[in-house]
VODRENNU-675151 format. One record per residue: x, y, z of N, C-alpha, C in turn. Coordinates in nm, 4 decimals. Each point is the difference from the previous one (the first is absolute). Example, Ala and Ser with C-alpha at 12.3 -4.5 7.8 and 13.67 -1.06 7.14 Angstrom:
2
[[1.3190, -0.5690, 0.7800], [-0.0890, 0.1190, 0.0000], [0.0900, 0.1200, 0.0000]]
[[-0.0350, 0.1050, -0.0720], [0.0820, 0.1190, 0.0060], [-0.0770, 0.1090, 0.0730]]
END
This chain:
79
[[-0.4223, -1.1171, 2.1607], [0.1528, -0.0577, -0.0385], [0.0361, 0.0927, 0.1160]]
[[0.1267, -0.0845, 0.0071], [0.0830, 0.0247, 0.1214], [0.1027, 0.1172, -0.0341]]
[[0.0665, 0.0910, 0.0591], [0.0756, 0.0713, -0.0337], [0.1605, -0.0521, -0.0465]]
[[0.0683, 0.0911, -0.0859], [0.1216, -0.0927, -0.0341], [0.0181, -0.0983, -0.0781]]
[[-0.1311, -0.0626, -0.0186], [0.0005, -0.1479, -0.0791], [-0.0572, 0.0512, -0.1806]]
[[0.1348, -0.0407, -0.0517], [-0.1289, 0.0221, -0.1594], [-0.0401, -0.1373, -0.0355]]
[[-0.0823, 0.0207, -0.0706], [-0.0951, -0.0981, -0.0082], [-0.0373, 0.0116, -0.1821]]
[[0.0403, -0.1123, -0.1024], [-0.0406, -0.0177, -0.0752], [-0.1743, 0.0756, -0.0431]]
[[-0.0436, 0.0492, -0.1055], [-0.1245, 0.0241, -0.0220], [-0.0864, -0.1495, -0.0394]]
[[-0.1194, 0.0382, 0.1021], [-0.0501, -0.1629, -0.0216], [0.0223, -0.0684, 0.1181]]
[[0.0604, 0.0386, 0.1078], [0.0381, -0.1134, 0.0849], [-0.0005, 0.0318, 0.1046]]
[[0.0027, -0.0702, 0.1259], [-0.0239, 0.0384, 0.1381], [0.1606, 0.0085, 0.0965]]
[[-0.0557, 0.0407, 0.1155], [0.1345, -0.0314, 0.0547], [-0.0876, -0.0782, 0.1362]]
[[-0.1629, 0.0030, -0.0057], [-0.0778, -0.1106, 0.0968], [0.0649, -0.1461, 0.0103]]
[[0.0438, -0.0413, 0.0618], [0.0050, -0.1776, 0.0412], [-0.1102, -0.0689, 0.0440]]
[[0.0160, -0.1241, -0.0953], [-0.1459, -0.0947, 0.0313], [0.0826, -0.0678, 0.1296]]
[[-0.1198, -0.0025, 0.0942], [0.0133, -0.0888, 0.1238], [-0.0100, -0.1350, -0.0197]]
[[0.0701, -0.0649, 0.0806], [-0.0081, -0.1592, -0.0278], [0.0029, -0.0706, 0.1455]]
[[-0.0918, -0.0949, -0.0076], [-0.0191, -0.0519, 0.1321], [-0.0415, 0.0805, 0.0910]]
[[0.0685, -0.0152, 0.1251], [0.0391, 0.0567, 0.1323], [0.0566, 0.1155, -0.0032]]
[[0.0539, 0.0525, -0.0764], [0.0951, 0.1385, -0.0105], [0.1362, -0.0084, 0.0522]]
[[0.0044, -0.1348, 0.0627], [0.1703, -0.0576, 0.0615], [0.0956, -0.0317, -0.1247]]
[[-0.0397, -0.0460, -0.1155], [0.0854, -0.0161, -0.0982], [-0.0078, 0.1186, -0.0671]]
[[0.1136, 0.0832, -0.0161], [0.0484, 0.0964, -0.0723], [0.1047, -0.0155, -0.1002]]
[[0.0130, 0.0255, -0.1302], [0.0927, -0.0070, -0.0878], [0.0641, -0.1224, 0.0283]]
[[0.1448, 0.0267, 0.0635], [0.1092, -0.1719, 0.0016], [-0.0041, -0.0500, 0.0937]]
[[-0.1141, 0.0096, 0.0835], [-0.0584, -0.0806, 0.1063], [-0.0546, -0.1161, -0.0539]]
[[-0.1024, 0.0871, -0.1343], [-0.1055, -0.1368, 0.0074], [0.1160, -0.1470, -0.1299]]
[[0.1037, 0.0809, -0.0621], [0.1164, -0.0919, -0.0441], [0.0358, -0.0848, 0.0817]]
[[0.0003, 0.0442, 0.1016], [0.1117, -0.0590, 0.0754], [-0.0512, -0.1188, 0.0909]]
[[-0.2009, 0.0520, 0.0333], [-0.0730, -0.1237, 0.0050], [-0.0308, -0.1202, -0.0428]]
[[-0.0234, 0.0417, -0.1607], [-0.0282, -0.0711, -0.0937], [0.1446, -0.1029, -0.0065]]
[[0.1292, 0.0627, -0.0047], [0.1363, -0.0977, -0.0107], [-0.0434, -0.1029, 0.1328]]
[[-0.0068, 0.0878, 0.1046], [-0.0249, -0.1106, 0.1056], [-0.1204, -0.0915, 0.0075]]
[[-0.0595, -0.0131, -0.0814], [-0.1030, -0.0956, 0.0027], [0.0174, -0.1238, -0.1285]]
[[0.0814, 0.0542, -0.0897], [0.0602, -0.0979, -0.0978], [0.1526, -0.0591, 0.0233]]
[[0.0307, 0.0463, 0.0912], [0.1795, -0.0146, 0.0135], [-0.0180, -0.0941, 0.0961]]
[[0.0425, -0.1508, -0.0127], [0.0271, -0.0921, 0.1111], [0.1005, -0.0979, -0.0761]]
[[0.1021, -0.0124, 0.1043], [0.1203, -0.0565, -0.0387], [0.0610, -0.1210, 0.0791]]
[[0.0620, -0.0703, 0.0197], [0.0857, -0.0941, 0.0493], [0.0878, 0.0796, 0.0899]]
[[0.0404, 0.0733, -0.0517], [0.1260, 0.0539, 0.0603], [-0.0228, 0.0379, 0.1381]]
[[0.0996, -0.0810, 0.0710], [-0.0058, 0.0293, 0.1821], [0.0191, 0.1767, 0.0285]]
[[-0.1281, 0.0252, 0.0853], [0.0116, 0.1097, 0.0726], [0.1417, 0.0852, -0.0314]]
[[0.0775, -0.0332, 0.0834], [0.1473, 0.0426, 0.0379], [0.0793, 0.0179, -0.0835]]
[[0.0119, -0.1181, -0.1025], [0.0692, 0.0380, -0.1224], [-0.0474, 0.1538, -0.0748]]
[[-0.1481, -0.0137, -0.0441], [-0.0420, 0.0835, -0.0652], [0.0265, 0.1715, 0.0805]]
[[-0.0305, -0.0250, 0.1052], [0.0488, 0.1657, 0.0799], [0.1301, 0.0090, -0.0481]]
[[0.1085, -0.1208, 0.0166], [0.1207, 0.0637, 0.0071], [0.0205, 0.0426, -0.1578]]
[[-0.0546, -0.0583, -0.1235], [0.0097, 0.0170, -0.1163], [-0.0616, 0.1561, -0.0080]]
[[-0.1414, 0.0242, 0.0435], [-0.0572, 0.1083, -0.0312], [0.0907, 0.1350, 0.0632]]
[[0.0382, -0.0127, 0.1650], [0.0584, 0.0929, 0.0502], [0.1288, 0.0220, -0.0760]]
[[0.0919, -0.0842, -0.0633], [0.0920, 0.0679, -0.0957], [-0.0232, 0.0379, -0.1200]]
[[-0.0845, -0.0280, -0.0490], [-0.1044, 0.0714, -0.0984], [0.0087, 0.1722, 0.0353]]
[[-0.0997, 0.0043, 0.1156], [-0.0105, 0.1122, 0.0285], [0.0864, 0.0997, 0.0353]]
[[0.1188, -0.0797, 0.0379], [0.1566, 0.0767, 0.0716], [0.0408, 0.0521, -0.1344]]
[[0.0058, -0.0648, -0.1001], [0.0835, 0.0227, -0.1375], [-0.0974, 0.1258, -0.0480]]
[[-0.1430, -0.0379, 0.0101], [-0.0968, 0.1189, -0.0775], [0.0267, 0.1349, 0.0726]]
[[0.0555, -0.0082, 0.1494], [-0.0157, 0.1379, 0.0937], [0.1450, 0.0503, -0.0708]]
[[0.0778, -0.0649, 0.0267], [0.1358, 0.0057, -0.0680], [-0.0015, 0.1411, -0.1510]]
[[-0.0635, -0.1278, -0.1034], [-0.0240, 0.0733, -0.1188], [-0.0539, 0.1370, 0.0359]]
[[-0.1198, -0.0222, 0.1075], [-0.0891, 0.1239, -0.0129], [0.0809, 0.1271, 0.0681]]
[[0.1339, -0.0221, 0.0985], [0.0570, 0.1031, 0.0493], [0.0834, 0.0695, -0.1183]]
[[0.0534, -0.1179, -0.1068], [0.0770, 0.0505, -0.0882], [-0.0461, 0.1172, -0.1111]]
[[-0.1501, -0.0513, -0.0685], [-0.0873, 0.1124, -0.0578], [-0.0413, 0.1003, 0.0685]]
[[0.0053, -0.0142, 0.1147], [-0.0750, 0.1028, 0.1040], [0.1420, 0.1198, 0.0020]]
[[0.1042, -0.0458, 0.0128], [0.1212, 0.1013, -0.0548], [-0.0004, 0.0254, -0.1088]]
[[0.0007, -0.0599, -0.0958], [0.0281, 0.0385, -0.1097], [-0.0695, 0.1273, -0.0548]]
[[-0.1836, -0.0337, 0.0277], [-0.1201, 0.1046, -0.0363], [0.0720, 0.1499, 0.1007]]
[[0.0552, -0.0449, 0.1377], [-0.0074, 0.1302, 0.0481], [0.1139, 0.0469, -0.0388]]
[[0.1538, -0.0423, -0.1019], [0.0773, 0.0508, -0.0489], [0.0024, 0.0930, -0.1064]]
[[-0.0969, -0.0553, -0.0741], [-0.0623, 0.0635, -0.1438], [-0.0961, 0.0825, 0.0304]]
[[-0.0575, 0.0180, 0.1245], [-0.0925, 0.0939, -0.0254], [0.1239, 0.1335, 0.1131]]
[[0.0747, -0.0378, 0.0603], [0.0631, 0.0871, 0.0769], [0.0746, 0.0875, -0.1252]]
[[0.0742, -0.0739, -0.1009], [0.1110, 0.0383, -0.1173], [-0.1420, 0.1241, -0.0452]]
[[-0.1289, -0.0524, -0.0398], [-0.0785, 0.1107, -0.0550], [-0.0236, 0.0905, 0.1098]]
[[0.0214, 0.0092, 0.1192], [-0.0287, 0.1166, 0.1000], [-0.1267, 0.0005, 0.0356]]
[[-0.0319, -0.1520, 0.0370], [-0.1026, -0.0194, 0.0706], [0.0438, -0.0867, 0.1717]]
[[0.0100, 0.0708, 0.0535], [0.0504, -0.0917, 0.1556], [-0.1005, 0.0126, 0.0885]]
[[0.0071, -0.1572, 0.0752], [-0.0988, 0.0541, 0.0988], [0.0559, -0.1392, 0.1005]]
END
């Protein structure tokens, strides 16, 4: 068992290997999505849409990070 990891009884922390080891966690889901996702949306339009969405998500991420840091600061935990 790895240090610092709480594992319920009967469970293990060992991970099953899949494929050549290059696909771990979210990467595997991305590859699966890439294999099935085909559409007629032109590349430039898709990239504009996706980068706009990503920008919104980065903005939201920064807002949430600031809120979490403030809450931790109020609790006496600053870093």
